[in-house]
N, C-alpha and C positions, 0 to 999 in steps of 0.2 A: 504494500500500500504506500502511496506517495501523497504528500500534502504540497500544494502549490500556493505561491503568492503571485498572482497574475499567471505568467507563463513559466515562472522560475520554480523549480522543485526546491523545497526548503526543509522537508522532513521525510523520512522513510522508515517503514517497518517491514522486516523480512521474517517470514515465518515458515514453519514446516508442519504439515498436517498429517495426522494418523487417525485411525478409527477411535482411539482412546482419548486423544488430546491434541491440542495445537501448541507447538513451541514457538515462542517469540525469540527468534534467533538473534536479531539485531533490531534496535530502535535508535535512531539518531536524528538530531535537529541541527540545522546549520547554525554556527556560532552567532550570526547576526539576528537570529530569530528565536533564541532560547527564552524561556520564562514567559512565553506568550500563549501557552496552552496547546501548542501543536502536538507534542508528544501525547498529552492526555486525550486529545481529539482522535489520534490514530488508534489508541487503545479502545476508546469508546466505540469507534466505527467497527473495529475488528470484533468486539464483543457483540454488537448488533447483528453483524453478518452471521456469526457462529450460533447465535441464539436461534436463527432460522435454519441454517445449513448443518450445524453441528460440526464436530463434537462439542459438547458444552464446556468441557474443561480446557482452560488456557494456562500454560505454565511458562516460566522464564527462569533461567539460571544466570544470576547476576554476580559478577566478581565483587568482592567486598571493597575493592578499591574505587568502584564507580559510585561515589556518593550521590550524584544527581540522578542516576538510574534507580538507585535504591529508594530515594525520596519520591520519584515518579510513581513507582509501583505501589509504595505505601499510600500515597495520596489517591491513587486510582482504585483503592479498595482491595488490592491483592494481599493475601495472607501468607506469611512465611510458613512453608511446609517442611523444609529441611535445610540443613547446613552441610555442605560437601567440602571435603579437604583435597587440595592438590598436593600430591607427594612427588618427591624426587629421590633418586638413588644413584650413586656412583658405584658401578659394579666393581671397580678396582678396590673399593673400601670394605668389601665383605668377603669373608672366607667361604670356601667351598664346604658344603655339608657332606657327610658320608652319604653314599648312594642309598636312596630309600626305595628305588625301584627302577624299572627299565624306562629309559628315555626314548620317546618316539615322536616323529613329526605328526602333526594332526591338523585337520582343517575344520572349518566351521560346519561343513556338511557331516563330517565324522561325529562331531559333538551332537548335532541335531539327531543323527541316526541313533545315537545311544541315549537319547532322551535327556541330555544334560542341561537343556535350556528350560525344561518344563517347570522346575521349581526354583530356578535361580532368581533371587531377589535383585532387581536392578532399579536404581534410582536416577542415574544420569541418562539423559536422552541418547548420548553418543554410544552407550554400551547396550542399548536395547537390541533385541534380536533383529528388528527391522533395519536398524542402522548398520549392524554388522553384516547383514545379508546384502545390503546395497553396496557395501565396500569390501566384500569378501575377496575380490581379486587383489586387494592390497594387504590383506591380513594374513599373517603367518602364524603358526602355532606349534607348541610343544606340549607333550603330556608325560606324566609319570604313570606307568601302567603295570599292573600285576597280571598274572595268568587269567584272572577272572574279570577285571574291569579297569577302567580309567580312574585313577585315584586323585589326580590333580592336573590342572592345565593352565596354560597362559596363551592368550591371543595378543598379538602385537603388530604394530605398523612401524617399520624401520625407515629412518631417513639418515643416511650416512652413519655416524657413530652413535646416534641417539635413537630411541624407540619410545613410542607411546603404547602403554598397556591398554588394550581394549577389554580384556577380561582376565581375571586372575582368581582361581577358585581351587580350594582343596576339598575333597569329598571324604577325607578321613581326619580324625583328630590325632595330630602328631607334633603339635607345638610349632608348626610352620616349617618342618624339615623338608617336606616335598616342595613347598613353594620356594624355599631358598634354593633347593636343587635346580628348579626350573630357571630361576633368575640367574644363578651363576652360570648355567649352561648357555645363556645368551651371549656370553663372552666369545664362544666359538663362532657366533654370527657377527663378530667384530662390533658388538654393541658395548659401549662404555658408560652411557648415561641413560637412565630410564625415567620416564615421566608417567605417573599414574594419576590422571586428572579426575576431579569431581567424585571423590570416594565418600560414600555414605558410611557412617559408623556401623550399620548393620551389615554392610558388604565386607568391610575390613575394619576391625577395631583399632584404636590408637595403639594399644599394647602390641597387637600382632604386627602393625606397621613398623613399630620401633624394633621389634624382634628381627624383622627382615632387613632392617637398616634404612628404611625410608625416613626422610625428613619432610615435615610440612613446608610447602612453598607458596601457599595461597589458600583462599577459601571462596566458595560461592554460596549465595543464598538462593534457595529454590522458592519462588513465589508462585501462587496458584490462585485462580479465580474461576467463577462460573459465568459463562456467557449470559448476557441478558439484553433484552431490547430496551431502548431508551426513548 
């Protein structure tokens, strides 16, 4: 959605829509036109559209460093739904764990075929199954497996010596040993720096993150509202 002053575009809202919700991916106002209600108008217009077309839920993931955006969503009646932590890890700073199982390459389709997405709790839009499926040609994966099943896995996107974790999950209680084995194994892929963005505490607790060597590097607020006609 775009707001105009005459023929000049002065504000924009970019969203992504799924059957369950619509994500406000970006909202921005030209510096010469801030504090004139344009951002609020875009949110209201989007809400009116979705009240008719659906889905009724609207969400936004806002970095805690963007005070004007936080103020905008609060003023527009959005409620804080969760707080997500961005983590970083330098792989050169962690020690290899004893081997907990057999390491194998794995794909998104392999995980889906084994039913491993069915009960996975996901809070960040970028790690939802729909997002991963849309980007699966860019996503690589490794798993720890026993003779009977997959016990832990990591999905990631690599860019030179850095990688973004798209999913990291252990299916056994082992104090994080299998997860650490997976992370350390990424060194063989010439990865030295890992980013794990927008992690909900139910997805990975602060204690587990510290055990694996992750350090917090930022935070996002998840805001949500129900679409309504005005």
